[in-house]
C-alpha positions in Angstrom: 2.3 24.7 -0.3 1.5 21.5 -2.2 4.0 18.6 -1.8 4.4 15.8 -4.3 5.3 12.2 -3.4 6.5 10.2 -6.4 5.8 6.4 -6.6 6.4 5.7 -10.3 6.5 1.9 -9.8 2.7 2.0 -8.9 1.7 3.1 -12.4 2.0 -0.5 -13.8 -0.4 -1.7 -11.1 -2.9 1.1 -11.8 -2.8 0.5 -15.5 -3.1 -3.3 -15.1 0.2 -3.9 -16.8 2.0 -5.1 -13.7 3.9 -8.2 -15.0 3.8 -10.0 -11.6 0.0 -9.4 -11.3 -0.5 -10.7 -14.8 1.4 -13.9 -14.0 -1.0 -15.0 -11.3 0.0 -15.7 -7.8 3.0 -13.4 -6.8 4.4 -16.2 -4.6 4.3 -19.0 -7.2 7.6 -19.4 -9.0 8.4 -21.8 -11.9 8.9 -25.3 -10.2 12.5 -25.6 -11.2 13.6 -22.1 -10.1 15.7 -21.8 -7.0 17.5 -18.6 -5.8 16.8 -14.9 -6.4 14.8 -13.5 -9.2 15.2 -9.7 -9.5 12.3 -9.1 -11.9 9.9 -10.5 -9.3 11.8 -9.0 -6.3 12.5 -12.5 -5.0 15.5 -12.4 -2.6 15.6 -16.1 -1.8 13.9 -19.4 -2.7 14.6 -23.0 -2.0 12.5 -26.2 -2.2 10.2 -25.2 0.7 10.2 -21.4 1.0 10.5 -18.0 -0.6 11.4 -14.4 0.5 10.0 -11.7 -1.6 9.9 -7.9 -1.2 6.5 -6.4 -0.7 5.9 -4.3 -3.9 3.6 -2.1 -1.9 5.4 -1.9 1.5 4.2 -0.5 4.8 7.8 0.4 5.5 11.2 0.4 3.7 12.4 -3.2 3.6 9.0 -4.9 4.1 9.5 -8.6 3.3 7.1 -11.5 2.7 8.1 -15.0 3.7 5.9 -17.8 2.2 5.9 -21.5 1.5 6.7 -22.5 -2.0 3.7 -24.7 -2.1 0.4 -22.9 -2.9 -1.6 -23.2 0.3 -3.9 -20.7 2.0 -3.7 -21.8 5.6 -1.0 -22.4 8.2 -2.8 -25.6 9.1 -2.3 -26.9 5.5 1.5 -26.6 5.8 3.7 -29.5 6.7 5.9 -29.5 9.8 8.9 -29.1 7.6 7.3 -26.1 5.9 6.5 -24.4 9.2 10.0 -24.9 10.5 11.5 -23.6 7.2 9.1 -20.5 7.4 10.2 -19.7 10.9 13.9 -20.2 10.2 13.7 -18.0 7.1 11.8 -15.3 9.1 14.7 -15.2 11.6 17.1 -14.9 8.6 15.0 -12.1 7.2 15.0 -10.1 10.5 18.8 -10.6 10.8 19.3 -9.4 7.2 17.1 -6.3 7.9 19.0 -5.5 11.1 22.3 -5.7 9.3 21.5 -4.1 6.0 18.8 -1.6 7.0 19.6 -1.0 10.7 16.1 -2.1 11.6 15.4 -1.6 15.3 12.3 -3.7 15.7 9.8 -5.7 13.7 6.1 -6.3 13.2 5.7 -10.0 12.2 2.3 -11.3 11.2 0.2 -13.6 9.2 -3.2 -12.3 7.9 -5.0 -15.6 7.1 -8.3 -15.1 5.3 -10.1 -12.1 3.9 -11.7 -11.0 7.1 -8.3 -11.0 8.8 -7.1 -8.5 6.2 -5.2 -10.8 3.8 -4.7 -9.0 0.6 -3.6 -12.2 -1.1 -5.9 -14.9 0.4 -4.9 -17.9 -1.7 -1.2 -18.1 -0.8 -0.2 -18.1 2.9 2.6 -15.5 3.7 4.2 -14.0 6.7 4.9 -10.2 6.8 8.3 -9.0 8.1 7.9 -5.3 8.5 11.0 -3.6 9.9 10.5 -0.7 12.3 12.7 2.3 12.9 12.7 4.8 15.8 10.5 7.7 14.6 9.2 5.9 11.5 5.5 6.7 12.4 4.8 10.3 11.6 2.0 12.7 10.7 1.8 11.5 7.1 0.3 8.2 8.0 -1.9 9.6 10.7 -3.3 12.6 8.8 -3.2 11.7 5.2 -3.0 7.9 5.1 0.2 8.3 3.1 3.4 6.3 3.7 6.7 7.7 2.8 9.2 5.1 1.7 12.7 6.7 1.7 14.5 4.4 -0.7 13.6 3.0 -4.1 12.5 -0.6 -3.9 15.2 -1.7 -6.4 17.9 -0.1 -4.3 16.6 -1.9 -1.2 16.5 -5.2 -3.2 20.2 -4.8 -4.0 21.1 -3.9 -0.4 19.4 -7.0 0.9 20.3 -9.5 -1.8 23.7 -10.3 -0.4 22.3 -11.4 2.9 20.3 -14.2 1.3 23.0 -15.7 -0.9 
């Protein structure tokens, strides 16, 4: 029996009409913009940092924490930026624990192409929530991830924790 997995938000990416992709760097916001931005899946931004939902997540609630400044290496960040990144990462994990009932996390920075960085020009930290039993045969046998909630619903669920 053939099963169908729907991911309608991917069509814009496939067709090259993805608004975020067309705007350049997904992490770079207008200089004067602070706070959330639903159309870009930004949950939080201040002068130093940003939290954005991963449009192509590994798991439901996958967040990206990045410096506002466009830098490609942790060594190029200031001490204030590094502290802000870590503090915001803690805030992101706490929000996911409360809103999504996350039971654990994979946290990581892929710096450079050979390290697996999909966006090499703007440093970002992955906050991937984990749930008991979230790894199943779909990923192992068919390299397919099943995301149980629409990304816009997850955005609305998390937004209150960053305001």
